[in-house]
N, C-alpha and C positions, 0 to 999 in steps of 0.2 A: 812804389814808396818815395816818400822823398829819405833824402838821406839819414835826417835824424829820426825816424819811421824805422827803418832798415838796421838801423846800429841798435837802436832800442828793441827791437825785434830781437836780433841776433842775443842782445845781453841778456834776454830772459832768460827763463831756463826753460829749454829743449833737450831732447835725446838728438844728437847733431848726429849726421850720416857721414865719414870721411872717407876721400876716394883716394888711393894714393896708385900715382901709373907703374906699370912693370913690364920689363922688357922680354918679358918671354911669355906672354899673356895680356889678358884685358885688366883693366885696375883691380886693385883690391877695394872693395866698397863692403863696410859693416859701420853699424852702430856705436855710438862712441860719448862717452860724457866728453865735456872740451868746457874753457871757461873765455870768457872775451867782460873786458867794459869799454863801454863810448870811447873811440877813440884809441882804441890800444890794439893788442896782439889778440889774434884768436891762440887758444893752448891745448894742447890735451895730454894725457899721461901714460904709458905704456911700457912694459918691460922690455928692459934694456936687450934681451936675445929674442924678443916677439919676432915676427911675421913684419908687421906693420915698423918695427923699428928699423929691421932692413931696409923695409922698401924706401922709408922715410930718410934714411942716411944717403940712400942711392942718388934717388929722385930730387933730394933739398926740397921740396915741395908739396904741397897736398890741398884740397880744395875738401870744402865741410860745405852741407846744406842744414839749414834747421828749419822745421816747417811745423805749421798746426793743419791735423785732419780733419777737423768739423766740418761737413759738406752744409751749405755749397760753400762758404767762406772761406778757402782753404787760404793759407797765405805759406809765401815759403821764402827764406834769404838764401840764397848761395855765395859760398867766398873762394877764392883760391889766390895766393901768393907762394913767395918764398918762405923760408925757414930760414929764422934770421938768429932762432938762439937753438941749443941742446943742453940739459942740465940735465946732471943728476936731481932727481925728486926730494924736495925737502915737504919731513911730515907738516911742518905747520904752516910754511908760505904756501904749500901745494894742494898735499895729500886732501888734509882736514877742510881747507875751506873747498874744493871743489864736494867731497863728501855730504857736504852741509848745504853745499849750494842744491845739491839734488834728493838728498835724504831729511832736510832740516838738520837744527843740531846736535838735540837726543839722536836719533838712530844715523845720523851721520859719524858722529861721535862712536857711535857702537859699530860702526861699519869698521874704520879704523882703527879699532880697538881690536876687532874680529881679523884684523888681517896687516897686524904689527910684524913687522921687520920684514916688511913688502919693498922691495925696491921698486927701481924704473926711471928712466928718461923723462922730463918734461923738452916736447917739440911746441914752440913758437912762431908761429907763423905771421907773415903781416899782409893784411887783405891788400889787394891789389887791384883786383877786378870784384865787381860783386853783380848782381843779379836778383830782384826780387818780386815779386807779385804779391797782389792783395787783391782776390777778387772780390771784396765787398768793393771797391771802389770802379767795378766796371761800367761797361756804356751803356745805354739803355737798351741797345736790342739784346743785352746778352741774359737779362732774366728768364727772355723765350728759351734761350739753350739751356740753360740749368735747369729751369720747371720741365721742360719737355725729359730731361732725365733723371729726376726726381720724382716726377710723377708717375702716377699708375697710367700703363699702354692703352687699358682700358678707355681714356679720357678723351683719346684720337688725338692727333695734330694740333699744336697751340699758333694761331692764328697772329696773335700780335701780343701785346706786354696788359691788355684790360683781359685779357682772357686769362690772363696767368694767374691772377690774385682772385678772379672769381671760381675756377677749377680747384685752386689751393684750397680756400674755404670749402667749396663742396666737398672735397675728402675729408679735411676737419672738422666737419660738422659727422660724416659718417661713421669718423673714430669713436663719436662718444657713446658713453652706455646710455642707458633706459633712465642714468640718474643726471645725462648730461655732464658726467665725471668723465676723463680722459684714463681710459685704462694702463695702468701703469705699465707695461709692457709696450707700448705705444707712444708713451710720453715724448720719447724722442722724437719719432716719425712728426708729430703733433707740431712740437714746436718748428721744428726745420721748414717745417710748411705756414706755421705763421711767419716765420722770418721771410722766407720768400715774398710771399703776400705781403709785408708791409716794404719789403724791396720794390716789389712792382709797382703797387702805388704809388711809390715818386716818380714815376714814370708815365700812368696813367692819363 
């Protein structure tokens, strides 16, 4: 991804995975809500007495990964850096915007109301290292690898990109019912195959 693309991806709504080092074992790695705007700091909220808060105070840094899980075009952005600010959580500046980011205005406000009086700390991190991958931007040889994983093994080995598109479309045809429609329980599989076939056509 370009610098702008990775920043925009991180700014989009994803449940992040935070990782915090600890001296007595492997890193603590858990899902978490986070806030980020292009060019800014990555920030999270946690309870002042929580394990995360204690580890963050000790480590003074953390890493965070955001990803999409739609096969075969996975994307992720991972960042790490030092904690540059720790402050008590403010309702209108921190907790409500974060709840609305993930739930929308109505449900976000309801969530905040249901957790009224809950304290916490806001930890802000300056990203100094970035890693990112967008598998929609792979090299021509890679559609074969992706399709080999995705397509039924009954098709056998795929020798080249030209076989990927035709094999995908053969499987797509086999998924159709007698009326030529895609059964509801096979829609996701059908359109995944269609995306792979279209992708492979670009290199055929």
